[in-house]
C-alpha positions in Angstrom: 17.7 1.3 -13.0 18.6 0.1 -9.4 20.5 -2.8 -7.9 18.5 -4.5 -5.7 20.7 -7.0 -3.2 19.5 -10.3 -2.0 19.6 -12.8 0.9 18.5 -16.3 -0.5 17.9 -18.8 2.6 18.0 -22.4 2.6 18.0 -24.6 5.5 18.6 -21.3 7.8 21.7 -20.5 5.6 22.7 -18.0 3.1 23.1 -19.7 -0.1 23.1 -19.5 -3.9 21.6 -22.3 -5.6 20.0 -22.9 -9.3 16.5 -22.1 -8.5 14.9 -24.6 -11.0 16.7 -27.5 -9.1 14.5 -26.8 -6.0 12.1 -29.3 -5.9 10.0 -30.6 -2.9 12.3 -33.6 -1.8 15.6 -31.6 -2.3 17.2 -34.5 -4.2 18.0 -32.7 -7.3 19.2 -29.5 -5.8 22.4 -27.9 -7.3 24.1 -25.3 -4.9 26.6 -22.8 -6.2 27.7 -21.2 -2.8 27.1 -21.3 1.0 28.1 -18.5 3.1 29.9 -18.6 6.4 28.3 -15.2 7.2 24.9 -14.7 9.0 21.8 -13.4 7.2 22.3 -10.3 9.7 25.7 -9.7 8.1 24.3 -9.3 4.7 21.5 -7.0 5.7 23.7 -4.9 7.7 26.2 -4.4 4.7 23.0 -3.4 2.6 21.8 -0.8 5.3 25.3 0.6 5.7 25.3 1.0 1.9 22.0 2.5 1.5 20.8 -0.3 -0.9 17.2 -0.5 -0.1 14.3 -2.8 -1.7 16.5 -6.0 -1.7 14.9 -9.4 -1.2 15.0 -12.2 1.6 13.9 -15.2 0.0 12.9 -18.3 2.2 13.6 -21.4 -0.1 11.4 -23.9 1.7 11.1 -24.5 5.5 13.2 -24.1 8.2 14.1 -20.3 7.2 12.0 -18.4 9.7 14.4 -17.6 12.4 17.1 -16.5 10.0 14.8 -14.4 8.1 13.9 -12.7 11.1 17.3 -12.0 11.8 17.8 -10.3 8.5 14.9 -8.2 8.8 16.0 -7.0 12.4 19.5 -5.7 11.2 17.6 -4.0 8.4 14.1 -3.0 9.2 11.9 -1.6 6.5 14.9 -2.0 4.2 14.2 -5.4 2.7 11.3 -7.4 1.1 10.4 -10.9 2.3 9.0 -13.7 0.1 8.7 -17.7 0.4 5.6 -19.1 1.6 3.8 -15.6 2.3 -0.3 -15.8 2.7 -2.9 -14.2 4.8 -1.9 -16.2 7.7 1.5 -14.7 8.3 1.3 -11.7 6.3 0.9 -9.3 9.3 3.5 -11.2 11.1 6.4 -10.2 8.7 5.2 -7.0 8.2 5.4 -6.6 12.2 9.1 -8.1 12.0 10.2 -5.4 9.9 9.7 -6.5 6.3 9.3 -3.2 4.0 6.8 -5.5 1.6 5.8 -8.9 1.1 6.7 -11.0 -2.1 4.0 -13.6 -3.3 3.7 -16.2 -5.9 2.3 -19.5 -5.1 -0.5 -18.6 -2.7 -2.3 -16.6 -5.7 -1.6 -19.8 -7.9 -3.7 -22.7 -6.2 -3.4 -25.6 -8.4 -1.4 -23.6 -11.1 -4.4 -21.5 -11.9 -4.2 -17.8 -11.0 -6.7 -16.7 -8.5 -8.1 -13.0 -8.5 -9.7 -13.5 -5.3 -6.9 -14.5 -3.4 -4.7 -11.7 -4.5 -7.6 -9.2 -3.9 -7.9 -10.9 -0.4 -4.3 -10.0 0.5 -4.0 -7.0 -1.4 -6.8 -5.7 0.9 -5.4 -7.2 4.1 -2.0 -5.3 3.7 -2.3 -2.6 1.0 -1.1 -2.8 -2.4 1.7 -0.5 -1.4 3.2 -3.3 0.7 2.7 -6.2 -2.0 5.1 -7.4 -4.6 4.2 -10.0 -7.0 6.7 -12.6 -7.9 6.2 -13.3 -11.7 9.0 -15.5 -12.2 8.5 -17.3 -15.5 9.5 -19.8 -18.3 9.1 -19.2 -22.0 6.9 -21.6 -23.9 6.2 -20.9 -27.5 6.0 -17.1 -28.2 5.1 -16.3 -24.6 6.1 -16.1 -20.8 4.2 -18.1 -18.2 4.6 -17.8 -14.7 6.1 -20.6 -12.6 5.2 -21.6 -9.0 5.7 -24.3 -6.6 9.4 -23.6 -6.4 9.4 -23.2 -9.8 8.5 -26.6 -10.8 4.8 -26.0 -12.1 3.9 -23.6 -15.0 0.9 -21.7 -14.3 -1.9 -20.8 -16.7 -0.8 -17.1 -16.2 0.6 -15.5 -19.6 2.8 -12.3 -19.1 1.4 -9.9 -21.3 0.0 -6.1 -21.4 -3.5 -7.5 -20.3 -2.2 -9.4 -17.4 0.3 -6.8 -16.1 -2.6 -4.1 -16.3 -4.8 -6.4 -14.2 -2.2 -7.5 -11.7 -0.9 -3.9 -11.3 -4.1 -2.6 -9.4 -3.2 -4.8 -6.5 0.4 -4.6 -6.0 3.0 -1.9 -5.7 6.0 -3.6 -7.9 6.9 -6.7 -9.6 9.9 -9.3 -9.0 10.8 -11.6 -12.1 13.2 -14.4 -12.4 14.2 -15.7 -15.7 13.9 -19.2 -14.3 15.8 -21.2 -16.9 18.8 -18.8 -16.5 18.7 -18.2 -12.8 21.8 -19.4 -11.0 23.7 -20.3 -14.1 25.7 -17.1 -14.9 25.3 -17.9 -18.7 23.8 -14.7 -19.7 20.3 -12.6 -19.4 17.0 -13.3 -21.1 16.8 -10.2 -23.0 13.4 -10.9 -24.5 12.0 -11.1 -21.1 13.7 -7.8 -20.1 12.1 -6.1 -23.2 9.0 -7.7 -22.3 9.2 -5.9 -18.9 10.1 -2.6 -20.2 7.1 -2.8 -23.0 4.5 -4.1 -20.8 5.0 -3.5 -17.2 3.4 -0.3 -15.5 5.0 -0.6 -12.1 8.5 -1.0 -10.7 10.0 -4.2 -11.7 13.3 -6.2 -10.9 14.9 -8.7 -13.1 16.9 -11.6 -12.0 18.4 -14.4 -13.7 21.7 -15.3 -15.5 23.7 -12.0 -15.0 27.3 -12.8 -15.4 29.1 -9.5 -15.9 29.0 -5.9 -16.2 28.1 -6.0 -19.8 24.8 -7.9 -19.0 24.0 -5.1 -16.6 24.6 -2.6 -19.3 22.2 -4.7 -21.6 19.1 -4.5 -19.1 19.7 -0.8 -18.9 19.7 -0.4 -22.7 17.1 -3.0 -23.4 15.1 -2.0 -20.3 15.1 1.6 -21.1 16.7 2.4 -17.8 13.5 1.5 -15.9 14.0 -2.1 -14.9 15.9 -2.9 -11.8 18.4 -5.9 -11.4 19.3 -8.3 -8.7 22.4 -10.4 -9.0 23.2 -13.8 -7.0 25.6 -16.3 -8.1 28.1 -14.0 -10.1 28.6 -11.5 -7.2 31.8 -11.6 -5.4 30.3 -11.7 -2.0 28.6 -14.9 -2.9 31.5 -16.5 -4.4 31.4 -15.2 -7.8 34.4 -14.0 -9.8 33.1 -11.3 -12.6 31.1 -9.0 -10.5 32.1 -6.9 -7.5 29.8 -5.7 -5.1 31.7 -2.4 -4.7 30.7 -1.9 -8.4 27.3 -2.3 -8.1 26.7 0.0 -5.1 26.8 2.8 -7.7 23.4 1.7 -8.7 21.6 2.7 -5.8 
């Protein structure tokens, strides 16, 4: 189990927001933290401490320059997501991204498109592709959410879907959408689902508030599910988790 650091970008600044509040108009946005540091500051911090496989996420338009700044500070050490598609994929790899994180492109009209996934995987190679399968719980199952997490797709997370998707990528990033940014505890059922069905490396995000949550991820996830922390971390204004303590999980 590893700690995967993050750099979330909104309007060119490093922020922590409640992800489910990010609608297209931005009128309901709930922000937990806005950093006075640049994206490069955090990227250099992660590089210095040997934390690889972190995520740079562009939350909407206007974040390209900030994202490029982070990648330049830690080339091949960070993954990037947010609006990734075949038209810009090679550009971001050339800018120094270790891998590309994709969601919405493969869910046109909220339906999973295998041809789109195959196209992108063939273009950059499965080893460079991460699928963001951030999801919501409905009934007995989890369904992937796209379109800034505002829309549920038709893709259900189960053994069959993970097996099918794993042919075209190298890992998964999964936010518990309804817990993300709230520091109110993790979705243990989702962690258990990932540990049971996911055949590739996977990173869980959402609701982590303290070290006990991280211990639970290790236990329920059988030591094979990585984690990322945002709003609860002291470098992002949090009170209960210290970045220096999480560096040990590398």
